[in-house]
NUGUTOR-195731 format. One record per residue (C-alpha): x negated, y negated, z negated. Coordinates in nm, 3 decimals, decimal comma. Example, Ala and Ser with C-alpha at 12.3 -4.5 7.8 and 13.67 -1.06 7.14 Angstrom:
BEGIN
east  north  up
-1,230  0,450  -0,780
-1,367  0,106  -0,714
//
This chain:
BEGIN
east  north  up
-4,848  8,777  -0,061
-4,727  8,576  -0,362
-4,878  8,246  -0,470
-5,175  8,349  -0,679
-5,420  8,105  -0,829
-5,769  8,252  -0,796
-6,042  8,075  -0,986
-6,400  8,150  -1,088
-6,462  8,305  -1,427
-6,559  8,036  -1,677
-6,727  8,058  -2,021
-6,389  8,004  -2,189
-6,271  8,334  -2,032
-6,536  8,552  -2,196
-6,313  8,701  -2,465
-6,041  8,792  -2,212
-6,299  8,927  -1,964
-6,452  9,155  -2,229
-6,108  9,277  -2,334
-6,010  9,349  -1,972
-6,334  9,537  -1,903
-6,296  9,739  -2,223
-5,930  9,813  -2,145
-6,022  9,957  -1,805
-6,374  10,100  -1,848
-6,413  10,142  -2,224
-6,693  9,885  -2,246
-6,829  9,577  -2,063
-7,133  9,774  -1,946
-7,052  9,922  -1,608
-7,262  10,183  -1,432
-7,277  10,212  -1,056
-7,511  10,445  -0,870
-7,739  10,484  -1,174
-7,758  10,108  -1,232
-7,614  9,934  -1,536
-7,441  9,597  -1,516
-7,334  9,376  -1,805
-7,013  9,298  -1,620
-6,910  9,032  -1,871
-7,217  8,830  -1,763
-7,156  8,862  -1,388
-6,988  8,606  -1,165
-6,629  8,680  -1,084
-6,278  8,556  -1,026
-5,962  8,559  -1,232
-5,609  8,575  -1,092
-5,343  8,363  -1,259
-5,017  8,388  -1,066
-4,797  8,268  -1,354
-5,038  8,081  -1,579
-5,208  8,361  -1,772
-5,485  8,587  -1,643
-5,361  8,911  -1,485
-5,654  9,021  -1,272
-6,032  9,022  -1,268
-6,307  9,094  -1,020
-6,678  9,087  -1,105
-6,960  9,110  -0,855
-7,335  9,097  -0,829
-7,540  8,909  -0,573
-7,877  8,950  -0,743
-7,867  9,178  -1,047
-7,947  9,540  -0,952
-7,876  9,497  -0,580
-8,091  9,450  -0,271
-8,142  9,096  -0,135
-7,857  8,998  0,095
-7,616  9,247  -0,060
-7,312  9,191  -0,278
-7,169  9,466  -0,493
-6,814  9,445  -0,624
-6,872  9,585  -0,973
-6,518  9,578  -1,116
-6,168  9,507  -0,993
-5,867  9,529  -1,221
-5,512  9,401  -1,217
-5,251  9,429  -1,486
-4,961  9,450  -1,242
-5,005  9,633  -0,912
-4,819  9,570  -0,589
-4,818  9,189  -0,602
-5,122  9,124  -0,379
-5,342  9,025  -0,671
-5,616  9,281  -0,607
-5,622  9,186  -0,241
-5,654  8,814  -0,328
-5,937  8,884  -0,575
-6,125  9,092  -0,316
-6,078  8,822  -0,051
-6,225  8,560  -0,285
-6,524  8,785  -0,349
-6,585  8,849  0,020
-6,573  8,473  0,084
-6,823  8,414  -0,200
-7,055  8,681  -0,057
-7,036  8,526  0,290
-7,106  8,178  0,150
-7,409  8,320  -0,038
-7,549  8,451  0,291
-7,493  8,818  0,220
-7,504  9,062  0,510
-7,340  9,350  0,321
-7,064  9,388  0,062
-7,000  9,722  -0,103
-6,853  9,893  -0,408
-6,820  10,234  -0,567
-6,535  10,423  -0,724
-6,511  10,766  -0,877
-6,402  11,071  -0,679
-6,084  11,109  -0,888
-5,954  10,757  -0,822
-5,738  10,835  -0,522
-5,530  10,519  -0,562
-5,839  10,298  -0,541
-5,972  10,491  -0,242
-5,644  10,433  -0,060
-5,627  10,069  -0,165
-5,973  9,989  -0,029
-5,936  10,186  0,293
-5,602  10,016  0,373
-5,792  9,688  0,353
-6,063  9,791  0,599
-6,328  9,928  0,362
-6,504  10,239  0,494
-6,664  10,533  0,314
-7,041  10,519  0,355
-7,194  10,749  0,092
-7,127  11,011  -0,171
-7,336  11,001  -0,487
-7,296  11,356  -0,613
-7,311  11,426  -0,985
-7,367  11,063  -1,090
-7,079  11,067  -1,338
-7,187  11,406  -1,477
-7,532  11,259  -1,549
-7,382  10,943  -1,698
-7,164  11,156  -1,926
-7,484  11,287  -2,087
-7,548  10,929  -2,208
-7,181  10,848  -2,279
-7,005  11,168  -2,390
-6,677  10,977  -2,432
-6,637  10,966  -2,051
-6,366  11,227  -1,986
-6,459  11,516  -1,759
-6,111  11,529  -1,607
-6,003  11,195  -1,468
-5,709  11,060  -1,277
-5,478  11,294  -1,090
-5,612  11,591  -1,289
-5,932  11,586  -1,080
-6,272  11,654  -1,235
-6,458  11,322  -1,239
-6,818  11,381  -1,132
-6,916  11,169  -0,829
-6,917  10,812  -0,703
-6,799  10,724  -0,355
-6,954  10,418  -0,196
-6,749  10,199  0,037
-6,841  9,888  0,229
-6,648  9,626  0,420
-6,772  9,603  0,780
-6,882  9,254  0,879
-6,605  9,232  1,143
-6,350  9,251  0,858
-6,496  8,949  0,677
-6,314  8,613  0,695
//
């Protein structure tokens, strides 16, 4: 894995964070399992391998989650295959452990095969299928495309969690 500086999101990063969230999800408000997060207000980490930000992870320890749980709300990198996503996830798992969490989880859409492979290769396991969540969200946000990545109809969220034995 390359040398990657991972640091907490700071107030000075807000403009970049909002732009990164909008670039990847169309807006800073992120929905997960019928819960809305203002992802630009969540704690997170930024990756800076060469000086400028190239990756972002946001997570929630308290907002919209059960006590003792951590949800990874967003993960994005501008250049794949350099270990940046892995480093951002590792920082988040460490933060969750330090906060006393007993569970860390995330969701992705059914069409995001690359993300599903990425997480499973890193030890995350499928734990739940939330059928029709994206279809219902599309009623509120009609700009969400019905056909997503890989030409697959985007309609569900798949929940994954990292088993405790995989934590650092």
